[in-house]
FITI-18027 format. One record per atom (N, C-alpha, C): residue number from 0; residue in three letters; atom name; x, z negated, y negated. Coordinates in Angstrom, 1 decimal. Example, Ala and Ser with C-alpha at 12.3 -4.5 7.8 and 13.67 -1.06 7.14 Angstrom:
FITI-18027
SITE  pos  code  site       x       z       y
SITE    0   ALA     N    13.2    -7.8     5.7
SITE    0   ALA    CA    12.3    -7.8     4.5
SITE    0   ALA     C    13.2    -7.8     3.3
SITE    1   SER     N    12.8    -7.1     2.2
SITE    1   SER    CA    13.7    -7.1     1.1
SITE    1   SER     C    12.9    -7.9     0.0
end
This chain:
FITI-18027
SITE  pos  code  site       x       z       y
SITE    0   MET     N     1.2    -0.2     1.0
SITE    0   MET    CA    -0.1    -0.1    -0.2
SITE    0   MET     C     0.7     0.0    -0.9
SITE    1   PRO     N     0.6     0.8    -1.7
SITE    1   PRO    CA     1.3     1.3    -3.3
SITE    1   PRO     C     1.4    -0.1    -4.4
SITE    2   LYS     N     2.4    -0.5    -5.3
SITE    2   LYS    CA     2.2    -1.6    -5.9
SITE    2   LYS     C     0.7    -1.2    -7.1
SITE    3   MET     N     0.3    -2.5    -8.0
SITE    3   MET    CA    -0.4    -2.0    -8.8
SITE    3   MET     C    -0.2    -1.7   -10.0
SITE    4   LYS     N    -0.7    -1.2   -11.0
SITE    4   LYS    CA    -0.2    -0.6   -12.3
SITE    4   LYS     C    -0.9    -1.9   -13.3
SITE    5   THR     N     0.0    -2.3   -13.9
SITE    5   THR    CA    -0.1    -3.4   -15.4
SITE    5   THR     C    -1.1    -2.1   -16.1
SITE    6   LYS     N    -1.8    -2.8   -16.6
SITE    6   LYS    CA    -3.1    -2.2   -17.8
SITE    6   LYS     C    -2.1    -2.5   -19.1
SITE    7   LYS     N    -1.5    -1.7   -19.6
SITE    7   LYS    CA    -0.7    -1.1   -20.7
SITE    7   LYS     C    -1.0    -2.1   -21.9
SITE    8   SER     N    -2.6    -1.9   -22.3
SITE    8   SER    CA    -3.1    -2.7   -23.5
SITE    8   SER     C    -3.2    -3.8   -23.4
SITE    9   ALA     N    -3.7    -4.2   -22.1
SITE    9   ALA    CA    -3.3    -6.0   -22.0
SITE    9   ALA     C    -2.3    -6.5   -21.7
SITE   10   ALA     N    -1.1    -5.6   -21.6
SITE   10   ALA    CA     0.5    -6.2   -21.6
SITE   10   ALA     C     0.7    -6.3   -23.0
SITE   11   LYS     N     0.0    -5.7   -23.8
SITE   11   LYS    CA     0.3    -5.6   -25.5
SITE   11   LYS     C    -0.3    -7.0   -25.9
SITE   12   ARG     N    -1.8    -7.3   -25.9
SITE   12   ARG    CA    -2.4    -8.0   -26.2
SITE   12   ARG     C    -2.3    -9.4   -25.5
SITE   13   TYR     N    -1.8    -9.7   -24.5
SITE   13   TYR    CA    -1.9   -10.9   -24.0
SITE   13   TYR     C    -0.5   -11.7   -23.3
SITE   14   SER     N    -0.2   -12.8   -23.3
SITE   14   SER    CA     1.1   -13.3   -22.7
SITE   14   SER     C     1.2   -14.8   -21.7
SITE   15   PHE     N     1.6   -15.0   -21.0
SITE   15   PHE    CA     1.4   -16.3   -20.2
SITE   15   PHE     C     2.2   -17.2   -21.0
SITE   16   THR     N     1.7   -18.4   -21.0
SITE   16   THR    CA     2.5   -19.7   -21.1
SITE   16   THR     C     3.2   -20.2   -20.3
SITE   17   GLY     N     4.2   -21.4   -19.9
SITE   17   GLY    CA     4.8   -21.7   -19.1
SITE   17   GLY     C     4.1   -22.4   -18.0
SITE   18   THR     N     2.6   -22.7   -18.4
SITE   18   THR    CA     2.1   -23.6   -17.6
SITE   18   THR     C     1.0   -22.7   -16.9
SITE   19   GLY     N     1.1   -21.6   -17.2
SITE   19   GLY    CA     0.4   -19.9   -16.6
SITE   19   GLY     C    -1.2   -19.8   -17.4
SITE   20   LYS     N    -1.2   -20.5   -18.6
SITE   20   LYS    CA    -2.6   -20.4   -19.7
SITE   20   LYS     C    -2.4   -19.0   -19.8
SITE   21   VAL     N    -3.4   -18.3   -20.5
SITE   21   VAL    CA    -2.9   -17.0   -21.2
SITE   21   VAL     C    -3.4   -17.1   -23.0
SITE   22   LYS     N    -2.2   -16.7   -23.6
SITE   22   LYS    CA    -2.4   -16.8   -25.0
SITE   22   LYS     C    -2.7   -15.4   -25.5
SITE   23   TYR     N    -3.5   -15.1   -26.8
SITE   23   TYR    CA    -3.4   -14.1   -27.6
SITE   23   TYR     C    -3.6   -14.1   -29.0
SITE   24   LYS     N    -3.9   -13.3   -30.0
SITE   24   LYS    CA    -4.0   -13.6   -31.0
SITE   24   LYS     C    -4.9   -13.1   -31.7
SITE   25   LYS     N    -5.5   -13.9   -32.3
SITE   25   LYS    CA    -6.6   -14.1   -32.9
SITE   25   LYS     C    -7.2   -12.8   -33.6
SITE   26   GLN     N    -8.6   -12.8   -33.7
SITE   26   GLN    CA    -8.8   -11.3   -35.2
SITE   26   GLN     C    -9.4   -12.2   -36.1
SITE   27   ASN     N    -9.5   -10.7   -36.9
SITE   27   ASN    CA   -10.0   -11.3   -38.0
SITE   27   ASN     C    -8.8   -11.7   -39.4
SITE   28   LEU     N    -7.7   -10.9   -38.9
SITE   28   LEU    CA    -6.7   -11.3   -40.1
SITE   28   LEU     C    -5.7   -10.4   -40.8
SITE   29   ARG     N    -6.3    -8.9   -40.4
SITE   29   ARG    CA    -6.3    -7.8   -40.9
SITE   29   ARG     C    -6.0    -7.8   -42.4
SITE   30   HIS     N    -7.7    -7.4   -42.4
SITE   30   HIS    CA    -7.9    -6.8   -43.7
SITE   30   HIS     C    -9.0    -7.6   -44.5
SITE   31   ILE     N    -9.7    -7.3   -45.7
SITE   31   ILE    CA   -10.6    -7.8   -46.4
SITE   31   ILE     C   -10.5    -9.6   -46.2
SITE   32   LEU     N    -8.7   -10.1   -46.6
SITE   32   LEU    CA    -8.7   -11.5   -46.4
SITE   32   LEU     C    -9.0   -12.2   -47.7
SITE   33   THR     N    -9.5   -11.5   -49.2
SITE   33   THR    CA   -10.0   -12.0   -50.1
SITE   33   THR     C   -11.3   -13.0   -49.9
SITE   34   LYS     N   -11.8   -12.6   -49.2
SITE   34   LYS    CA   -13.2   -12.7   -48.8
SITE   34   LYS     C   -12.9   -14.5   -48.0
SITE   35   LYS     N   -12.4   -14.8   -47.6
SITE   35   LYS    CA   -12.4   -15.5   -45.9
SITE   35   LYS     C   -11.6   -16.7   -46.5
SITE   36   SER     N   -11.8   -17.9   -46.6
SITE   36   SER    CA   -10.9   -19.1   -46.9
SITE   36   SER     C    -9.8   -19.3   -46.7
SITE   37   THR     N    -8.9   -20.2   -47.4
SITE   37   THR    CA    -7.8   -20.4   -47.0
SITE   37   THR     C    -7.7   -21.2   -45.9
SITE   38   LYS     N    -8.5   -22.1   -45.6
SITE   38   LYS    CA    -8.6   -22.7   -44.2
SITE   38   LYS     C    -8.7   -21.9   -42.9
SITE   39   ARG     N    -9.8   -21.2   -43.0
SITE   39   ARG    CA   -10.0   -20.1   -42.1
SITE   39   ARG     C    -9.0   -19.2   -41.3
SITE   40   LYS     N    -8.3   -18.8   -43.1
SITE   40   LYS    CA    -7.1   -17.7   -42.6
SITE   40   LYS     C    -6.0   -18.7   -41.7
SITE   41   ARG     N    -6.0   -19.9   -42.3
SITE   41   ARG    CA    -4.7   -20.6   -41.5
SITE   41   ARG     C    -5.3   -20.9   -40.4
SITE   42   ASN     N    -6.3   -21.1   -39.9
SITE   42   ASN    CA    -6.5   -21.7   -38.3
SITE   42   ASN     C    -6.4   -20.0   -37.4
SITE   43   LEU     N    -6.5   -19.1   -37.9
SITE   43   LEU    CA    -6.3   -17.7   -37.3
SITE   43   LEU     C    -5.3   -17.6   -36.9
SITE   44   ARG     N    -4.0   -18.3   -37.7
SITE   44   ARG    CA    -2.5   -18.0   -37.6
SITE   44   ARG     C    -2.2   -18.1   -36.1
SITE   45   HIS     N    -2.5   -19.0   -35.2
SITE   45   HIS    CA    -2.2   -19.6   -34.5
SITE   45   HIS     C    -2.9   -18.9   -33.2
SITE   46   ALA     N    -1.9   -19.1   -32.4
SITE   46   ALA    CA    -2.4   -18.3   -31.0
SITE   46   ALA     C    -3.7   -19.1   -30.0
SITE   47   GLY     N    -4.8   -18.1   -29.8
SITE   47   GLY    CA    -5.9   -18.7   -28.8
SITE   47   GLY     C    -5.9   -18.6   -27.2
SITE   48   ILE     N    -6.1   -19.3   -26.7
SITE   48   ILE    CA    -5.8   -19.4   -25.4
SITE   48   ILE     C    -7.5   -19.4   -24.6
SITE   49   LEU     N    -7.3   -18.6   -23.9
SITE   49   LEU    CA    -8.1   -17.6   -23.0
SITE   49   LEU     C    -8.7   -18.7   -21.6
SITE   50   SER     N   -10.1   -18.7   -21.5
SITE   50   SER    CA   -11.0   -19.9   -20.9
SITE   50   SER     C   -10.8   -19.6   -19.5
SITE   51   LYS     N   -10.8   -20.3   -18.5
SITE   51   LYS    CA   -10.5   -20.3   -17.3
SITE   51   LYS     C   -10.8   -19.0   -16.7
SITE   52   ASP     N   -12.4   -18.7   -17.0
SITE   52   ASP    CA   -12.9   -17.8   -16.3
SITE   52   ASP     C   -12.0   -16.7   -16.6
SITE   53   ASN     N   -12.0   -16.4   -18.4
SITE   53   ASN    CA   -11.2   -15.0   -18.0
SITE   53   ASN     C    -9.7   -14.9   -17.5
SITE   54   VAL     N    -9.3   -15.9   -17.5
SITE   54   VAL    CA    -8.0   -16.0   -17.3
SITE   54   VAL     C    -7.7   -15.3   -15.6
SITE   55   ALA     N    -9.2   -15.7   -14.7
SITE   55   ALA    CA    -9.1   -14.9   -13.4
SITE   55   ALA     C    -9.2   -13.4   -13.5
SITE   56   VAL     N    -9.8   -12.6   -14.4
SITE   56   VAL    CA   -10.1   -11.5   -14.2
SITE   56   VAL     C    -8.9   -11.0   -14.8
SITE   57   ILE     N    -7.8   -11.6   -15.8
SITE   57   ILE    CA    -6.5   -10.7   -16.4
SITE   57   ILE     C    -5.5   -10.6   -15.4
SITE   58   ARG     N    -5.7   -12.1   -14.6
SITE   58   ARG    CA    -4.3   -12.5   -13.4
SITE   58   ARG     C    -4.9   -11.3   -12.4
SITE   59   LYS     N    -6.4   -11.2   -12.1
SITE   59   LYS    CA    -6.5   -10.1   -10.8
SITE   59   LYS     C    -6.0    -8.7   -11.2
SITE   60   HIS     N    -6.5    -8.3   -12.4
SITE   60   HIS    CA    -7.6    -6.8   -12.6
SITE   60   HIS     C    -6.0    -6.0   -13.6
SITE   61   LEU     N    -5.6    -6.7   -14.7
SITE   61   LEU    CA    -5.1    -6.3   -16.0
SITE   61   LEU     C    -3.7    -6.6   -16.0
SITE   62   LEU     N    -2.9    -7.7   -15.5
SITE   62   LEU    CA    -2.0    -8.1   -15.5
SITE   62   LEU     C    -1.3    -8.6   -13.9
SITE   63   PRO     N    -1.3    -8.1   -13.1
SITE   63   PRO    CA    -1.1    -8.6   -11.8
SITE   63   PRO     C     0.2    -9.2   -11.5
SITE   64   TYR     N     0.8    -8.7   -12.5
SITE   64   TYR    CA     2.1    -9.1   -11.8
SITE   64   TYR     C     2.9   -10.0   -13.2
SITE   65   GLY     N     2.1   -10.5   -14.2
SITE   65   GLY    CA     2.0   -11.3   -15.2
SITE   65   GLY     C     2.6   -13.0   -14.8
end
């Protein structure tokens, strides 16, 4: 059986932490920033962590070797 291919779009969007959690960059910080509050923009800077349900899908189908 051949190796599974990694979905390259997912590889660019997600990364794994040392404990196996999946990190991603939060959305809404690219443009139209003037109407967003400073607090909201500050909280969007930090990476988000996916829920366990989504992690299973990412590991099985999108990033099998991650």
